[in-house]
N, C-alpha and C positions, 0 to 999 in steps of 0.2 A: 652380632651379627645370628640370627637366629640357627637351630640346628638345621631345620628345612633348608633354610638359605646357603648357609656352608655346604650341606649336601649338593644341594643345583650347583653351585659353584663347581665344586668338585668334580662332577657327570659333564660339566663344560667344558673341563677342559683334561678330561682321563685322554691320555694316551691311547689310541690304536694297536692294533697288532702288527699292521706296517711303518709303526712306529714314527705316525703324522699324527698331530692332534688336530683332530676335526670337533664343531661343535656337538654335542649331543643331542640326538632328535627322536622325539618320542614314537613307539611304537605304531602302527595305525593299519588298516585290513590289506594296503597296497604292501605292506611285506611279505603277503603269502597269495601264493597260489592255490585256489579253492579249487580241489580236486570233484568230493561228492558230498553228499547226504549221508552221514552213517546215523543219524539219529534226531528223534524230537521232544522236546522237554515240556511242561506245563505251558512255558513260557516262551520257546522260542526252539532253532533248531541246532544239530550239532555236525560239523563240517569236516571233513578230513582238509587240511592244508600242508601243503610243503613251503618252510622258510626257503625264499627266493636268495635268503643269503647263505644260507648252510644248509640247504636241502634235505634238513632235519623235517619228518611228519611231525603234526599235531593234530588236535581236535578243538577245534574252535567252534566255543556255545557264542553263537549272535542271539541278541534279544531286544527285540523296539522294545523302546521306553515304552511306547501304547499299550505294549500287555501288560503294565504295572503301573494299573490304574489306581490301586490304592496301597496306605502307607505299609500297611502288612506286605504286599509283595515288593514293595522298596525295601521294606527290614530285611525280608528272606534273602535278598539277592546280596545288601550290605553284610548280612551275616555269611553268607554262603563266602564272600570274599574273604571276609576276616579268619575264618576258621582253615581255607586252603592256605592262608598264607603263615600259619601255624604248626600245618601237615607236611611242608613243600621238603622235610627232610626224611621221612617215614616210606621204607620201600613198598609199603602195601598200601599207601594211602595216593591217589591221583596229586602229581605237583602242578602246581600253574607256573607259568614261564610268565606270562604277563597280563595284565586286564587293562582295558582303555577305553574309551565312551568317545561317541560323538553326539551331535546334538537330536538322532533320532535311535542308537543303539547301544548295546554293551556289548563288550567283547570280553569273553575269557577265554586264553589261551592255554592250553593245559596238555598233559603226556597223554597219547595217544597209546590206545589200549587195542592192538591187531587182533587180538583173540576175539574180540568182542563181550557180550553180556553172557553172564552165568546161566539168563534167561533162555539166550538162543540155544546154549547147549542142552538144557534142559528140557528144551521143547522138540530140541531133535531126538535124545536119548532116554529121557522121559523117566529113568531114575540114574541115579549115581553107585556104584562100588561102595563099602563104608571106607575103603584106603583113599579113593579117590574126596570122598564128602571131608574125611578128617584132614587130608591136606588141608582142602580149602576151607574147612569151618577154621582153623588154625589158624591161618593168616589171617580171615576176617575178624579172630578173637584178639590176636597183637596188635590190628589198626584200632581198634575197639577201646583196647589199653592204654594208646598214647593218647586217643581224645579223649580218655578220660583222667588220665593223668594232667591233662588239661583243660578240667572242669567242661568239658562239651560233651552233651548227649548228643549222640547222632539220629535217634529217633525214625529211619528212615531203611531202616535194613530191610533188601527183599532182592531177588535174584536178577531185577533188571540195573541193578547200583551196583552190582558186584561182577567187574569187568576185570579179563583177562591179558597180561599182555603179551609179547610177542613169544614170548619163551612157556606162557601158560602160569605165571604166580598171579596171583590176585592184585588188584587193584580198587580198592572202595572209592566210590564216586559220589557226586551230587549231594552237594550239604545246605541244601535247601531249607528242608528243615530243622539244620540241627542247631540247640542251641547251648551258647554259654550260660553257666552257671547249674547248682545242684537241684534246684527244685523248678519243674514245669510245668504247666496248668493246660496249655491246648490242645485239642482236639484236633489231632493230625496224624497220618500215619497212611498207608497202605490197609483197607479194609482187612482184608486175611491176615497179615501182619499186626495188628492191633493187639496189645497186650489188655488184660482184663481193665487194670486198673484206668486206662486211657480211657475206653469205652465207659467206666463209672463216674468218668472226669475228677477223678481222684486223683491230688500232687502226686506225681512222681520223680523219678529221678534215673540214675544211669542202667540200674537194674533192668530200666524198660527194655533195651538194648541187649540183654542176655536173655529176655524171653524171645526176642525175635532172632537170636542166633538160634534157639530152639528149634522156632518154626523153619529157620532157613535149611536146619540140619534136617529134621522130618522132611522136607519137601524134597531134597537133595536124596536121601533114603528113601523116601515112598512113591513119588510125585506129584503130589500134592500137599497145599497143608494142611495142621492137624484137624481142623474145624471147618474146611471148605462145605461151602454152598453159594450157588447161582442166587440164593435171594440174600441181601446182603443184612439185613434185619435177623433172619432166620441164623446167619452165619455169629454176628454178635451174639444172641442167645446160647449159641454152643462154646462158643469161646466162654463166655459168664457159666456157664451150667453144667455141658455135656460132660460126660467120664473121658480121659483120653485113652482112645486103643492105639494098640499096636497092630502092626502085619508078623505073621509068626517067623519070617525069616530076619528079622530083625535079630542082632545078637544082642546077649544081657548087658553089654555094656554100654550100647547105643539106648537102650529102654533105659536103663538105669541116669544116663546120663541127659535126656530126653525128657525125663520125668522130673527131674532138680529143675532145670530151665523152665518147664513149662509150670510151673507151678505159681497159681494163683495170689501167691501170696508174695509179693514182691519182697519184702523181707526173708522170706526162707530161699528166696533163690541162691547159689552158690556166688561167693564172691570170684574173682580172674584168678586169682592164686588157684582158688578151689578148683576151678573150669581145669587149669593146664594139669591138675595133678588127678584128674580126674581118668579112670582105667581105660577108658576110650583112646585118651591120648597116650598111653601107656608108653613108651620106647620112644616119643618122639620127643630130640633134644631142641629147645625151644631157642636157642640160641642160633644154633646150624641152618633153623627155618630161617629167623630174622637174617641171617646172612645171606641166604639165597641157597643154602650149600645142597640143597635134596633136588633132586631131578622131579618136576610137576609130573604128575601123574596121566596130565596129557597136555601136549608142545602141538601149538599150530602149525600147520603145515602149510606155510606159505610160498608160492613160488616165486610171487613179487612183492616187496614191502607194501605197495597198495594196495595187493590183493584185498577185493573185501566180500571173501566166501564166507565169512563166520558174522554179517552183519544182513538186518534183512532186507529182502529185495526191495520193499515193496517202500522203503526208506532210500535204497542204491539208486532205484531208476528215476528216482526224481532230478526237475534239475536243479541246480544251484541257484535262488533266487537272483534276480538281475538288481534288485532293493541291497544287498548284501555285496556282490560283485564291483556295483557301478556306486558305492556307498560314500560320496564324495563331501557329505554335510559334516560340518567343521568339528575337528579334533577341541574338545574340550578341553581349558589346562586352569584357568582362575577362578573359575567362577562357583563362588562363593556361595551363589543362594540358588542351584543345583541341589536337586532331591539326592541325587548320587557323588556330591563331595568327597571327596576322597578315596574315591572308586580306584583310581589307576594305579599300576603296580606295575614295574618292572626287574625281574630278575636276575638279568643278565648284567647289572652295573653294582658297583661294589655296596651299594647301602640300599638300605628297602625309602623307596623314597616314592609320595605320591605324587604325580607332577601335576593332577588337577588340584591339588591343595593350593 
């Protein structure tokens, strides 16, 4: 008997908490009460949802298959799924509870970050203190270190993809552009966060994420990315050729770290351990940070778990589409000719099993 068949038989016979043996059932959208839209991505929407079984809150990313027309789009989604599986144990990466598909849609059921996007908070406050910036940057660095140890280049670091949980700790999200392997060639990412080597279409690796970390730190401290322009081509030219400048209010430690991270030469940028030892992070106990023993500099003030005060009202006020609420299209199970074959996963079982394999 194959490993997958053995796993399936195990799941079918698993004992439930009440001691009764019941057949294992595949997850579906009917397992959740869909409350509000909390975001939109390139392919679909993100919904706040409550588990009908446990009352837990989750973020569900719903993606119409019609939005994934190219082979490249399909590969990005499958890559995101695979990388989410690799990051399920890290405190600063969004965790995946399960993912499943119907004939019409793909669904990711993810950790809910009640504090919203870092982008939302930057818009409200314009810039952060060095203490607050240091805290977020350090947690992002630990998340990047974890990905890099698994030969994953993140490639899409920006304030919109850095979420805050209910306590104010970072959750790195959205792995659609992430790449498994140490060498990348694609021209991808957010324009103001593109590293010089990406713009020049030179093969690049993990150091591209440290450049983006530098841009993120700069934006948190200053209020805008270092080479920002409303004209995209002008911005690319600035990234490649302009002198990096700093406001006078930045500390020498911050200026030195940013100068190193934003070096145009990828080989000259510091590695993760050098960044950790930089004076900007002086006094920080990295293990204590990883264990969430520090009190975050900002704690979301939520009256109720479902309060959405840290989300864009333009999303929250939209109605939940009936195409999601009433998605009664068949849940795919054994369709090997499906372009998303192997997509589905359920973390609540004793083993990792793609139930559409």
